[in-house]
Structures are given as C-alpha cells and as structure tokens.
C-alpha positions as CSV (number, residue, x, y, z in Angstrom):
1,M,152.5,123.9,135.7
2,S,154.3,121.5,133.3
3,Q,155.9,120.0,136.4
4,V,152.6,119.1,137.9
5,S,151.3,115.6,137.4
6,P,147.8,114.8,136.3
7,F,147.1,113.5,139.8
8,H,148.0,116.8,141.3
9,Q,145.8,118.7,138.9
10,H,142.9,116.5,139.6
11,Y,143.5,116.7,143.4
12,K,143.5,120.4,143.1
13,K,140.2,120.7,141.3
14,K,138.6,118.3,143.6
15,D,139.8,120.4,146.6
16,E,138.2,123.4,145.0
17,H,135.0,121.7,144.1
18,D,134.6,120.3,147.6
19,S,135.4,123.7,149.3
20,L,138.3,122.3,151.4
21,R,139.8,124.3,154.4
22,P,142.1,127.0,153.7
23,E,144.7,125.5,156.1
24,R,145.1,122.7,153.6
25,Y,146.4,125.1,150.9
26,E,148.5,126.8,153.4
27,G,150.0,123.6,154.4
28,G,149.4,124.0,158.2
29,D,147.2,121.3,159.6
30,D,146.9,118.5,157.1
31,D,149.9,116.1,157.6
32,D,148.8,114.0,154.6
33,D,149.2,116.9,152.2
34,D,152.8,117.4,153.6
35,D,153.7,113.6,152.8
36,T,151.7,112.8,149.7
37,N,151.7,116.2,147.9
38,P,155.1,118.0,148.5
39,Q,154.4,120.3,145.6
40,G,150.9,121.3,147.0
41,R,152.4,124.2,149.0
42,W,154.3,125.3,145.9
43,Q,151.2,125.2,143.8
44,M,149.1,127.3,146.3
45,S,151.9,129.7,146.8
46,K,151.0,131.0,143.3
47,V,147.3,131.7,144.5
48,S,146.6,135.4,145.3
49,P,145.7,136.0,149.0
50,F,142.4,137.6,147.7
51,Y,141.4,134.5,146.0
52,M,141.9,132.5,149.3
53,L,139.8,135.1,151.1
54,Y,137.1,134.6,148.5
55,I,137.1,130.8,148.8
56,D,136.8,131.1,152.6
57,E,134.0,133.6,152.4
58,N,131.9,131.3,149.9
59,V,132.6,128.3,152.3
60,N,131.3,130.1,155.2
61,R,128.1,131.3,153.2
62,R,127.4,128.0,151.8
63,R,127.6,126.5,155.4
64,L,125.1,129.2,156.7
65,R,122.8,128.9,153.7
66,G,122.7,125.1,153.9
67,G,124.6,124.4,150.8
68,K,122.7,126.8,148.4
69,D,124.5,127.9,145.3
70,D,125.8,131.5,144.9
71,D,123.2,132.2,142.3
72,D,120.6,131.5,144.9
73,D,122.4,133.5,147.5
74,D,122.5,136.3,145.0
75,D,118.7,136.1,144.8
76,D,118.1,135.9,148.4
77,D,120.4,139.0,148.8
78,D,118.2,141.0,146.3
79,D,115.1,139.9,148.2
80,D,116.6,141.0,151.4
81,E,117.6,144.3,149.9
82,F,114.0,144.7,148.4
83,Y,112.3,144.3,151.9
84,T,114.8,145.7,154.4
85,M,116.2,149.2,155.0
86,G,119.6,150.3,155.6
87,H,122.7,148.3,156.2
88,D,122.3,145.0,157.8
89,G,118.5,145.9,158.5
90,E,119.3,148.8,160.8
91,L,118.1,152.4,160.6
92,D,120.3,155.4,161.3
93,I,119.0,158.4,163.1
94,C,117.5,160.0,160.2
95,G,115.8,156.9,158.9
96,K,114.2,156.3,162.4
97,F,112.9,160.0,162.4
98,I,111.3,159.7,159.0
99,K,109.8,156.2,159.9
100,C,108.3,157.8,163.0
101,C,106.9,160.9,161.1
102,M,105.5,158.7,158.4
103,F,103.6,156.6,161.1
104,V,102.2,159.6,163.0
105,A,101.2,161.2,159.7
106,N,99.2,158.1,158.7
107,V,97.5,157.8,162.1
108,I,96.2,161.3,161.6
109,M,95.4,160.6,157.9
110,F,93.2,157.6,159.3
111,I,91.4,159.8,161.6
112,G,90.9,162.4,159.0
113,G,89.4,159.7,156.7
114,V,87.0,158.7,159.5
115,V,86.0,162.4,159.9
116,I,85.5,162.9,156.1
117,V,83.1,159.8,155.9
118,I,81.1,160.8,159.0
119,L,80.8,164.3,157.7
120,G,79.7,163.2,154.1
121,V,77.2,160.6,155.4
122,W,75.7,163.1,157.8
123,T,75.4,165.7,155.0
124,I,73.6,163.2,152.7
125,Q,71.1,161.6,155.3
126,E,70.3,164.8,157.3
127,K,70.5,167.6,154.7
128,G,69.9,165.6,151.5
129,F,66.5,167.3,151.2
130,I,68.2,170.3,150.0
131,N,69.5,168.7,147.0
132,A,65.8,168.5,145.6
133,L,65.6,172.4,145.8
134,V,69.0,173.6,144.7
135,G,68.6,172.7,141.0
136,T,72.1,171.0,140.8
137,N,73.7,167.7,142.0
138,L,77.1,169.3,142.1
139,F,77.1,169.7,145.9
140,L,76.1,166.0,146.7
141,G,78.3,164.8,143.8
142,S,81.3,166.3,145.7
143,V,80.1,164.8,149.0
144,Y,80.1,161.4,147.4
145,I,83.4,161.7,146.0
146,L,84.9,162.8,149.4
147,I,83.1,159.8,151.1
148,F,84.7,157.5,148.7
149,C,88.0,159.0,149.3
150,G,87.6,159.0,152.9
151,V,87.0,155.2,153.0
152,A,89.8,154.5,150.7
153,L,92.1,156.9,152.7
154,C,91.4,154.7,155.9
155,G,92.7,151.6,154.1
156,V,95.7,153.4,152.5
157,S,96.7,155.1,155.8
158,F,96.6,151.6,157.4
159,S,98.9,150.2,154.9
160,G,101.1,153.2,155.2
161,C,101.5,152.4,158.9
162,L,102.3,148.8,158.2
163,A,104.7,149.8,155.2
164,S,106.6,152.2,157.9
165,V,106.8,149.5,160.6
166,R,107.9,146.5,158.5
167,E,109.9,148.7,156.1
168,M,108.6,147.0,152.9
169,K,109.8,148.6,149.9
170,C,107.1,147.2,147.6
171,L,104.3,148.3,150.0
172,L,105.8,151.8,150.3
173,L,105.8,152.2,146.5
174,T,102.2,151.0,146.3
175,Y,101.3,153.4,149.2
176,A,102.9,156.4,147.6
177,L,101.1,155.9,144.3
178,A,97.6,155.3,146.1
179,V,98.1,158.4,148.2
180,F,98.9,160.5,145.2
181,I,95.9,159.2,143.4
182,L,93.5,159.9,146.4
183,L,95.2,163.3,146.9
184,V,94.2,164.4,143.5
185,M,90.6,162.9,144.0
186,I,90.2,164.7,147.3
187,L,91.3,168.0,146.0
188,I,88.9,167.8,143.1
189,G,86.0,167.0,145.5
190,G,87.0,169.9,147.8
191,I,87.2,172.4,144.9
192,L,83.9,171.2,143.5
193,A,82.3,171.7,146.8
194,Y,83.9,175.1,147.2
195,T,83.0,176.2,143.7
196,F,79.4,175.2,144.2
197,R,79.1,178.0,146.8
198,D,79.2,180.7,144.0
199,K,76.6,178.8,141.8
200,V,74.1,177.9,144.4
201,H,72.1,181.2,144.4
202,S,71.0,181.5,140.8
203,S,70.1,177.8,140.3
204,M,68.3,177.5,143.8
205,E,66.2,180.6,143.3
206,Q,64.9,179.3,139.8
207,E,64.3,175.7,141.2
208,M,62.5,177.1,144.3
209,Y,60.1,179.3,142.4
210,S,59.4,176.4,140.0
211,S,58.7,173.6,142.6
212,I,56.5,175.9,144.8
213,K,54.0,175.8,142.2
214,T,53.9,171.9,142.2
215,Y,53.7,171.7,146.0
216,G,51.3,169.0,146.9
217,E,51.4,167.3,143.6
218,E,54.9,166.0,143.6
219,K,55.5,164.0,146.9
220,A,59.3,164.3,146.6
221,L,59.3,168.2,146.2
222,S,56.5,168.6,148.7
223,R,58.5,166.5,151.3
224,A,61.7,168.8,150.5
225,W,59.8,172.0,151.1
226,D,58.4,170.7,154.3
227,D,61.7,169.5,155.6
228,I,63.5,172.7,154.7
229,Q,61.0,174.8,156.3
230,E,60.9,172.8,159.5
231,V,64.7,172.4,159.7
232,L,65.8,175.9,158.8
233,E,62.8,177.6,160.2
234,C,62.0,179.5,157.0
235,C,58.7,180.0,154.8
236,G,58.6,180.4,151.0
237,V,61.4,181.5,148.8
238,M,61.8,185.3,149.7
239,S,59.0,185.2,152.4
240,Y,55.6,183.4,153.3
241,T,53.9,185.7,150.7
242,D,55.3,183.5,147.9
243,W,52.7,180.8,149.0
244,K,50.0,183.2,147.9
245,G,47.7,182.2,150.7
246,H,48.1,178.5,150.4
247,I,50.6,178.3,153.2
248,P,51.7,174.8,154.2
249,E,51.7,173.7,157.9
250,S,55.5,173.4,157.8
251,C,55.7,177.2,157.7
252,C,54.0,177.5,161.3
253,R,56.0,177.8,164.4
254,L,56.0,175.3,167.2
255,S,54.3,176.0,170.5
256,S,54.7,173.4,173.2
257,G,55.6,170.8,170.8
258,K,52.7,171.4,168.4
259,R,52.2,173.4,165.3
260,V,50.2,176.4,165.6
261,N,47.5,177.5,163.2
262,C,49.1,180.0,160.7
263,K,46.9,179.6,157.5
264,V,44.1,182.0,158.6
265,F,46.3,184.8,159.7
266,Q,50.0,185.4,159.8
267,T,52.1,187.1,162.4
268,S,55.7,186.8,163.7
269,L,54.5,184.7,166.5
270,N,52.9,182.0,164.5
271,I,54.9,181.9,161.2
272,W,58.4,181.8,160.0
273,K,59.2,185.2,158.5
274,N,62.5,184.4,156.9
275,G,62.6,183.2,153.2
276,C,64.3,179.9,152.7
277,L,66.5,181.1,149.8
278,N,68.8,183.2,151.8
279,V,68.7,180.7,154.7
280,T,69.4,177.8,152.7
281,E,72.3,179.5,150.7
282,E,73.9,180.4,153.9
283,F,73.6,176.8,155.3
284,I,75.1,175.4,152.0
285,R,78.0,178.0,152.1
286,A,78.9,177.2,155.5
287,H,78.7,173.2,155.0
288,A,80.5,173.6,151.7
289,A,83.4,175.5,153.4
290,I,83.6,172.9,156.1
291,V,83.8,170.1,153.7
292,A,86.4,172.1,151.6
293,G,88.3,172.9,154.6
294,A,88.4,169.2,155.8
295,A,89.6,168.2,152.3
296,V,92.4,170.7,152.2
297,S,93.5,169.7,155.8
298,V,93.6,165.9,155.0
299,S,95.3,166.7,151.6
300,S,98.1,168.5,153.4
301,L,98.7,165.4,155.6
302,M,98.6,163.2,152.5
303,L,101.2,165.3,150.9
304,L,103.4,164.8,153.8
305,G,102.7,161.1,153.8
306,F,103.5,160.8,150.2
307,I,106.7,162.7,150.7
308,F,107.8,160.5,153.6
309,G,106.8,157.3,151.7
310,L,109.1,158.4,148.7
311,V,112.0,159.3,151.1
312,M,111.9,155.9,152.8
313,F,111.5,154.1,149.4
314,K,114.7,155.9,148.4
315,M,116.5,155.1,151.6
316,I,116.0,151.3,151.1
317,E,119.0,150.0,149.1
C-alpha cells in the first residue's frame, strides 16, 4: 500500500462509506474508474470475495430498511425473533400441529371455566342455606376459590388462543405462568371440596342439634331449617321426633300446592319421615364430588395447555 497515493486512499474510504456498487470494485461498469484510477482494480483484487459479499448484503439491507444502521437492524431482528416462530415466520408440520392442539385445548378450557363459574354460582345461590347448618365454611370456601379460578381461566384461555394464533413469545410465557398458578389453585379448591365430604357428618350433626333448639329465635337459622326441610323433603336431624312436638310447617308435605296440617298428628301422608342429617350429607357428598370432578377435568386440560405453551415458547427462536 506504499504505492497508493493519499488521494486513492481517500477515494477508497469514501467508496466504502457511501456503500458503492460492487461492480466498481470489480472494474466492470464504471469507465471513470478505469481512466482515473488505474490502480483501483489492483487495490480491490486484494479484498476477499467474502468481504465483497458482506458489503453487498449490507447495501441491500440498508436500502430495504430505509437507511437504518446495522445496530438498528440487529435490534429489529431481535424483536422479530421475539414475536415470530420458526424460520422466516413459517411453521413446520410439527409446529402447526402444536399450534392447533393448543388452540383447541384453550377453547375447551374456556368452556370449562364457564361451567365452573355456573356450577359455583348455582351452588351458592340455590344451596347456600346448607352452609348455616353444616358447622363449617370449608365447602363454600372451596366453591368461592373455584369460581374465582373459573373466571380467571376464561381470561387466560382467551389469551392462550391469541398467543397460539399470533405466535407471540412474550404472551406465551405469561400464559404458561398464569396457567400454572391457576392449575395449583384449582387443584387446591377441588381437594378441599373432596376432603370436606369426610368431615361433614360430625360437624353438621353437632350444629344441627344445637341450632334446632334456637328455631324461631334466630332468623337466619330458622330460615335455613325451613329451606333445607322444604327443598330436601326431610324433617328434624334424624327424624321429626327431634322437634319434640313443636313441628314447623316446613316439615309438612304438600297437597295440591298447599301445606297440610301435620302439627296435630303425624303420618307418612302428611309429614316428611326422613331426617335431614343423612339427606343433607348425601347431597353435599354428591355435589362435592361434582365440583371436585370438574376441577380435576379442567386441571387436566390446563396441564395440556401448559405443556403446549412451553413447547411453542421453546420452538420460537
């Protein structure tokens, strides 16, 4: 390079800075270079073909990007990799299968969340009177947990469908974390509801015998007794004799839509013979099993959604 004049060195730097065409370095199309710069081809003959390819690639990239710098291009490439899946945004067969499975699983999860909410609200509104006589809030507590999880599951499953369609890596990660948290909460609620089945007998028997003595004095307990005897068609704790002659009207059977008089004398035709303890226990056991079964079923779908979310997250490079 000792033979190159300062003018030629300046000219070479200017060419590299302005991203001139590769043809000029090859000495093919620019006649001025052949006349005024006879040593130009000798200079560029020392340049590696790989370097020429690198210059040409950067020129094209700058033109497509509107003149952005390489650093900006790198940032844009990183953003594209963060939000798109696969090579050039295309999914392979395995990726499309995972995407389809995740979308279907989230649709079913959304339906399951709606079912859990409806079941929980129905249990509280229609059968909430039982809570006043069972002696514990464990059952309704588990129902409230499942209602909250059902509402949250609807939102999370919707975001899961969006993440699978848009292939957004950040949303997939958020979805996977949310599903894992809800999965744990739903399992806890289902386990509490199922565990309650084994504790309902002793606590409810004690509470019923205690509250039957205050019937007519406490409005909430009196209303609970009337509701449970009318709805479940039972009377007393073990039988109508627990009322010791002071039989409430809710123990009497219906005839043509009206209550028959069962306070004077009692027969199987005018009074409910079954005690409320066993009937209520069977009712709670059945509904606790339904709630627990729904929780386990939805949890299984959530586990699949969690796995699909992680797989798609790993497939995005």
